[in-house]
C-alpha positions as CSV (number, residue, x, y, z in Angstrom):
1,M,-8.5,2.3,-1.7
2,R,-5.7,1.0,0.5
3,G,-8.0,-0.7,3.0
4,K,-8.3,-3.7,0.7
5,P,-8.2,-7.5,0.9
6,R,-4.6,-7.6,-0.2
7,E,-3.8,-5.8,3.0
8,A,-4.3,-7.3,6.5
9,G,-4.8,-5.3,9.7
10,V,-2.2,-2.8,10.9
11,S,-0.1,-3.4,14.0
12,A,2.7,-1.3,15.6
13,A,5.3,-3.1,13.5
14,D,3.4,-2.2,10.3
15,E,3.3,1.5,11.3
16,L,7.0,1.9,10.4
17,I,6.5,2.4,6.7
18,H,3.8,5.0,7.4
19,D,6.1,6.8,9.7
20,H,8.8,6.6,7.0
21,I,6.5,8.1,4.4
22,A,5.6,11.0,6.8
23,E,9.3,11.6,7.5
24,T,10.2,11.5,3.8
25,A,7.5,14.0,3.0
26,A,9.1,16.6,5.2
27,I,6.2,19.1,5.2
28,P,6.2,22.4,7.1
29,A,4.9,22.2,10.7
30,D,1.6,23.7,9.6
31,G,1.6,22.3,6.0
32,R,-1.1,20.3,4.2
33,V,-0.7,16.7,3.1
34,I,-3.1,14.8,0.8
35,D,-3.2,11.0,1.1
36,L,-4.5,9.5,-2.2
37,G,-5.9,6.1,-1.2
38,C,-5.8,6.7,2.5
39,G,-7.5,3.5,3.4
40,R,-8.1,3.2,7.2
41,G,-5.8,6.1,7.9
42,P,-2.4,4.7,9.1
43,T,-0.4,7.1,7.0
44,L,-2.5,10.1,8.0
45,A,-2.0,9.0,11.7
46,A,1.7,9.0,11.2
47,F,1.6,12.6,9.9
48,A,-0.6,13.5,12.9
49,R,2.0,12.2,15.3
50,R,4.9,13.9,13.5
51,Y,3.3,17.2,12.5
52,L,0.9,18.4,15.2
53,G,-0.2,21.5,13.3
54,A,-0.5,19.9,9.8
55,R,-3.7,19.9,7.8
56,L,-4.6,16.3,6.8
57,T,-6.7,15.4,3.8
58,G,-7.5,11.7,3.0
59,L,-9.3,10.4,-0.1
60,D,-10.4,6.8,-0.7
61,R,-13.1,5.1,-2.8
62,S,-14.1,2.8,0.1
63,A,-16.8,4.3,2.4
64,V,-15.9,1.7,5.0
65,S,-12.3,2.7,5.0
66,V,-13.1,6.4,5.1
67,E,-15.3,5.9,8.2
68,A,-12.5,3.9,9.8
69,A,-10.0,6.7,9.1
70,R,-12.3,9.3,10.4
71,N,-12.7,7.3,13.7
72,L,-8.9,6.8,13.9
73,L,-8.3,10.6,13.7
74,A,-11.4,11.7,15.5
75,G,-9.5,13.0,18.5
76,R,-7.0,15.1,16.6
77,A,-7.1,18.8,17.3
78,G,-5.8,19.9,13.9
79,G,-7.7,20.0,10.6
80,V,-8.7,16.7,9.2
81,E,-10.8,16.1,6.0
82,I,-11.4,12.5,4.9
83,E,-13.8,11.9,2.0
84,V,-15.0,9.2,-0.4
85,V,-13.6,9.9,-3.8
86,D,-13.1,7.7,-6.9
87,L,-9.3,8.1,-7.5
88,G,-9.7,6.8,-11.0
89,K,-10.9,10.3,-11.8
90,P,-9.5,13.8,-11.1
91,T,-10.0,14.8,-7.4
92,P,-12.3,17.7,-6.5
93,L,-9.4,19.6,-4.9
94,P,-7.9,22.9,-6.3
95,D,-4.6,23.3,-8.0
96,R,-1.4,23.8,-6.0
97,C,-3.1,23.2,-2.6
98,A,-0.7,20.7,-0.9
99,D,2.8,20.7,0.5
100,A,2.9,16.9,0.1
101,V,0.9,14.3,-1.7
102,V,1.4,10.7,-0.6
103,S,0.0,7.3,-1.7
104,Y,0.7,3.8,-0.4
105,N,-0.4,0.6,-2.2
106,L,-2.9,2.3,-4.5
107,L,-1.4,2.4,-8.0
108,E,-1.8,-1.3,-8.7
109,C,-5.6,-0.8,-8.7
110,L,-5.7,1.9,-11.3
111,P,-5.8,1.1,-15.1
112,E,-4.0,4.4,-15.7
113,P,-1.5,5.0,-12.9
114,A,0.2,7.8,-14.8
115,A,-3.0,9.8,-14.3
116,L,-2.7,9.7,-10.6
117,L,0.9,10.9,-10.7
118,A,-0.2,13.8,-12.9
119,E,-2.9,14.5,-10.4
120,A,-0.4,14.6,-7.6
121,W,1.7,17.1,-9.6
122,R,-1.4,19.3,-10.1
123,L,-2.2,19.3,-6.4
124,L,1.3,20.1,-5.2
125,K,2.6,23.6,-4.5
126,P,5.8,24.5,-6.4
127,G,8.6,22.7,-4.6
128,G,6.2,20.3,-2.9
129,R,7.0,16.6,-2.6
130,A,5.1,13.5,-3.6
131,V,5.9,10.3,-1.8
132,I,4.6,7.2,-3.6
133,A,5.2,3.7,-2.0
134,H,4.0,0.3,-3.1
135,V,4.7,-3.3,-2.1
136,D,6.1,-5.3,-5.1
137,F,4.0,-8.4,-4.5
138,D,5.9,-10.5,-6.9
139,S,9.1,-10.1,-4.8
140,I,7.6,-11.7,-1.7
141,V,9.9,-14.4,-0.3
142,I,8.5,-17.1,1.9
143,A,10.5,-20.2,2.9
144,G,8.5,-23.3,3.6
145,A,6.9,-24.9,0.6
146,D,8.8,-26.5,-2.3
147,R,9.8,-24.2,-5.2
148,E,7.2,-25.0,-7.8
149,L,4.3,-24.9,-5.4
150,D,5.5,-21.7,-3.8
151,R,5.9,-20.1,-7.2
152,R,2.4,-21.1,-8.2
153,I,0.8,-19.7,-5.0
154,C,2.8,-16.5,-4.8
155,H,2.4,-15.7,-8.5
156,A,-1.3,-16.4,-8.4
157,F,-1.6,-14.0,-5.5
158,T,0.4,-11.3,-7.4
159,D,-1.7,-11.6,-10.5
160,D,-5.2,-11.9,-8.8
161,Q,-7.6,-9.2,-9.7
162,Q,-10.1,-9.2,-6.9
163,P,-13.8,-8.2,-7.6
164,W,-13.4,-4.7,-6.0
165,M,-10.3,-3.9,-8.1
166,D,-10.5,-2.0,-11.4
167,H,-7.1,-3.3,-12.3
168,A,-4.3,-5.5,-10.8
169,D,-0.6,-5.1,-11.3
170,G,1.3,-6.9,-8.4
171,R,4.6,-5.8,-10.0
172,I,3.9,-2.1,-9.8
173,G,6.4,-1.5,-7.1
174,R,9.4,-2.0,-9.3
175,K,7.8,0.2,-12.0
176,L,7.5,3.3,-9.7
177,P,10.7,5.0,-10.7
178,G,9.9,4.7,-14.4
179,L,6.4,5.9,-13.9
180,V,7.6,9.0,-12.0
181,N,10.2,9.7,-14.7
182,S,7.5,9.7,-17.3
183,S,5.3,12.0,-15.2
184,P,5.5,15.8,-14.7
185,L,7.1,15.1,-11.4
186,T,10.9,15.2,-10.9
187,L,12.3,12.0,-9.4
188,E,14.2,12.7,-6.2
189,R,15.0,9.3,-4.7
190,A,13.9,5.7,-5.1
191,H,14.7,3.2,-2.4
192,P,13.5,-0.2,-1.0
193,W,11.7,-0.6,2.3
194,G,12.0,-4.1,3.6
195,T,10.0,-6.2,6.1
196,S,11.4,-9.6,7.2
197,S,10.9,-12.2,9.9
198,T,12.2,-15.6,10.8
199,E,8.9,-16.3,12.8
200,L,5.4,-16.8,11.6
201,T,4.1,-13.9,13.6
202,G,3.1,-10.2,13.1
203,P,3.3,-8.9,9.5
204,A,4.6,-12.3,8.2
205,A,1.7,-14.2,9.6
206,R,-0.8,-11.7,8.4
207,R,0.6,-11.7,4.8
208,V,0.7,-15.5,4.7
209,E,-2.9,-15.7,5.9
210,N,-3.8,-12.9,3.5
211,I,-2.5,-14.9,0.6
212,R,-4.3,-18.0,1.8
213,H,-7.6,-16.1,2.2
214,V,-7.5,-14.2,-1.1
215,L,-6.6,-17.3,-3.2
216,T,-9.3,-19.4,-1.5
217,G,-11.8,-16.8,-2.5
218,A,-10.3,-16.7,-6.0
219,V,-10.9,-20.4,-6.4
220,R,-14.5,-20.1,-5.3
221,N,-15.0,-17.4,-7.9
222,G,-13.1,-19.1,-10.7
223,R,-10.4,-16.4,-10.9
224,T,-7.3,-18.6,-10.6
225,S,-5.8,-21.8,-11.8
226,V,-4.6,-23.0,-8.4
227,E,-6.7,-25.4,-6.3
228,V,-7.7,-25.3,-2.7
229,D,-5.7,-28.4,-1.9
230,E,-2.6,-26.7,-3.3
231,I,-3.2,-23.6,-1.1
232,E,-3.6,-25.7,2.0
233,A,-0.5,-27.8,1.2
234,W,1.5,-24.6,0.8
235,Y,0.1,-23.3,4.1
236,A,0.8,-26.5,5.9
237,K,4.4,-26.5,4.7
238,I,4.9,-23.0,6.0
239,E,3.5,-23.9,9.4
240,E,5.8,-26.9,9.4
241,A,8.8,-24.8,8.5
242,A,7.9,-22.3,11.3
243,E,7.7,-25.1,13.9
244,C,11.2,-26.4,13.1
245,G,12.9,-23.0,12.7
246,H,13.2,-23.0,8.9
247,F,10.7,-20.3,8.1
248,F,11.7,-17.0,6.6
249,F,9.6,-14.1,5.2
250,A,10.6,-10.9,3.4
251,E,8.5,-8.3,1.6
252,T,9.8,-5.2,-0.2
253,A,8.1,-2.0,-0.9
254,L,9.6,0.7,-3.2
255,V,9.4,4.2,-1.9
256,V,9.8,7.0,-4.4
257,S,10.0,10.7,-3.6
258,A,9.6,13.3,-6.3
259,L,9.3,17.1,-6.5
260,C,6.9,19.4,-8.2
């Protein structure tokens, strides 16, 4: 599910959070990791780099993303299984089969995120670790447009439920610790992971363009109260700020680790 319109393409800079998730999971050299909502496979690729003998399992609802993940990991010598699965339902995997279960930017799409955390607990071996990470879209900071226009655009993006989504909660990142505390898992650590830039390049440029693209589509489909001219005015102000050195971008993901 992670290969979704909220997310833009992955670059080397964007790989850092995936490497961080793999490091935090701390699986045995030959352990098994299950990625719930693997998208196009960047987190699995991070595990492949760090744990050469690990068994990698990825599940995602999008057949297009699953095919991309398979292609990404096609040359890996170790075991790789990537399948199309609706993660709004229990997975077809057996109990206690994983050393780690990870998920990045999936929970906002699920009407019942608690069910996914319970599923992670079911899949983990005793002492296994879940690493759940999610961008808190309502905490995105972009310097450029005036306050009221920026609020309208960023909040509209946070709240937008795109047609492929079963649910939308752009503030799910800040809720992760509470969700884990209400689950069968035992909270180990919760910490922020920040991305920032003073230039309209890389992840910053992709997120700004992502917001512009998603909201323009929302206007066409009658999903939002903002107008195309507001979106374009917001975008123009950001470009202007970037040209004169006044641009700033920051995005925060919450990363939670928990034990079975």
